[in-house]
N, C-alpha and C positions, 0 to 999 in steps of 0.2 A: 388279314393275317397270312404270313408266309409259312408255308410248309418247311419244317425243320427235319431232316432225315434222321438226326440223332440229337436226343436231349442231352446237352453237355453238363446238365446238373446244376445245382447251385453254385454261386461264387464263394469262395473262402469267406468264413464270417468276418475276419479281421480285414479284408479289402472292401466291403460294401459300404461302411461308414467312411471311408476314405473317398469314395467316389460320389457320395451324395452332394456334396459341395459342388464339384465340378460338373455335376450332372444338371443341377438347377431344377426348374420346374419340368423338364422333359422327363426326368427320372433316370435311374441307373440303366434300365434295360434299353433306352433309346441311346445313351452314352455309349454302352457296350457295343451296341449294333453299329454306331457309327465308327467306333474304333476299329471293330473286326473287318468293317466294309473297306476301311482305309488300308488296312493290312492287307486284305485279299487284293486291293487294286495295286498296291506296291509290289506284291510278289508278282502279279501278272506282269507287270511292267518290266521288272528285273528278269522275268523268263523271256519276254519278246526281246529285250536288249541283247540278252545272252544269245538267242537265236540268232538274231541279226549278225551279231559279231561273229559267230561261228560260220555263217555263210559268207560274209563280206569283209572280215578282218576287223581288228580293233579300231575304235574310234581314234581319231588323230587328236592331238592337243587342240588344234584350231577348232575341230567339231565339238569337243568338250567344253571349250571356253564359249562358243557361241551357245550352245545349250544352257550353260550356266547363266550367261548373260539373259538369254530369252526368258529363263525361269524367274530371274530376278525382276524382270519386267512385269511378268505376269502377276508376281506376288505383290509389287507395288500397286498394281492396278487393282488387285483384289482388296488391298487395304484402303484404297480411295473408295472403292465401290462400297465397302462395309462402313467406312466413315460417312458415307451419304453424299459423297461428292465425286 
Protein backbone atom coordinates (compact mmCIF):
# COMPACT_ATOMS: atom_id res chain seq x y z
CA UNK A 1 0.00 0.00 0.00
CA UNK A 2 1.27 3.47 -0.89
CA UNK A 3 1.24 6.42 1.49
CA UNK A 4 -1.42 8.97 0.61
CA UNK A 5 -0.72 12.32 2.28
CA UNK A 6 -4.33 13.46 2.15
CA UNK A 7 -7.44 11.32 1.95
CA UNK A 8 -9.48 12.70 -0.94
CA UNK A 9 -12.63 11.22 0.54
CA UNK A 10 -15.24 9.14 -1.23
CA UNK A 11 -16.23 9.61 -4.84
CA UNK A 12 -19.63 11.16 -5.49
CA UNK A 13 -22.33 8.48 -5.31
CA UNK A 14 -23.55 9.08 -8.87
CA UNK A 15 -20.08 8.49 -10.34
CA UNK A 16 -19.20 5.15 -8.74
CA UNK A 17 -21.82 3.06 -10.60
CA UNK A 18 -20.68 4.52 -13.93
CA UNK A 19 -17.09 3.46 -13.16
CA UNK A 20 -17.87 -0.16 -12.26
CA UNK A 21 -18.25 -1.30 -15.88
CA UNK A 22 -15.01 0.24 -17.20
CA UNK A 23 -13.17 -0.83 -14.04
CA UNK A 24 -13.98 -4.50 -14.57
CA UNK A 25 -12.39 -7.02 -12.24
CA UNK A 26 -9.63 -4.61 -11.22
CA UNK A 27 -12.12 -2.49 -9.32
CA UNK A 28 -12.93 1.19 -9.15
CA UNK A 29 -9.92 2.07 -6.98
CA UNK A 30 -7.49 0.62 -9.52
CA UNK A 31 -9.21 2.46 -12.36
CA UNK A 32 -9.11 5.75 -10.47
CA UNK A 33 -5.42 5.23 -9.60
CA UNK A 34 -4.64 4.55 -13.27
CA UNK A 35 -6.49 7.64 -14.47
CA UNK A 36 -4.93 9.88 -11.82
CA UNK A 37 -1.47 8.54 -12.65
CA UNK A 38 -2.05 9.27 -16.34
CA UNK A 39 -3.22 12.79 -15.52
CA UNK A 40 -0.14 13.45 -13.38
CA UNK A 41 2.18 12.17 -16.15
CA UNK A 42 0.41 14.39 -18.68
CA UNK A 43 0.78 17.42 -16.41
CA UNK A 44 4.47 16.66 -15.86
CA UNK A 45 4.98 16.31 -19.61
CA UNK A 46 3.23 19.63 -20.27
CA UNK A 47 5.39 21.31 -17.64
CA UNK A 48 8.58 19.89 -19.17
CA UNK A 49 7.57 20.97 -22.66
CA UNK A 50 6.70 24.48 -21.45
CA UNK A 51 10.07 24.74 -19.68
CA UNK A 52 11.88 23.57 -22.80
CA UNK A 53 10.06 26.08 -24.97
CA UNK A 54 10.74 28.91 -22.54
CA UNK A 55 14.47 28.13 -22.71
CA UNK A 56 14.77 27.24 -26.41
CA UNK A 57 11.81 28.85 -28.15
CA UNK A 58 8.67 27.35 -29.60
CA UNK A 59 8.75 24.07 -31.45
CA UNK A 60 8.76 24.41 -35.23
CA UNK A 61 6.00 22.97 -37.39
CA UNK A 62 8.47 20.34 -38.61
CA UNK A 63 9.31 19.34 -35.04
CA UNK A 64 5.63 19.12 -34.09
CA UNK A 65 4.88 17.04 -37.20
CA UNK A 66 7.82 14.71 -36.46
CA UNK A 67 6.63 14.28 -32.86
CA UNK A 68 3.07 13.54 -34.02
CA UNK A 69 4.37 10.97 -36.52
CA UNK A 70 6.49 9.32 -33.83
CA UNK A 71 3.49 9.23 -31.49
CA UNK A 72 1.34 7.63 -34.20
CA UNK A 73 3.97 4.94 -34.79
CA UNK A 74 4.19 4.24 -31.06
CA UNK A 75 0.40 3.90 -30.79
CA UNK A 76 0.32 1.51 -33.74
CA UNK A 77 3.09 -0.55 -32.16
CA UNK A 78 1.18 -0.68 -28.88
CA UNK A 79 -2.00 -1.78 -30.68
CA UNK A 80 -0.10 -4.64 -32.34
CA UNK A 81 1.45 -5.59 -29.00
CA UNK A 82 -1.95 -5.61 -27.25
CA UNK A 83 -3.37 -7.70 -30.08
CA UNK A 84 -0.64 -10.26 -29.46
CA UNK A 85 1.39 -9.65 -32.55
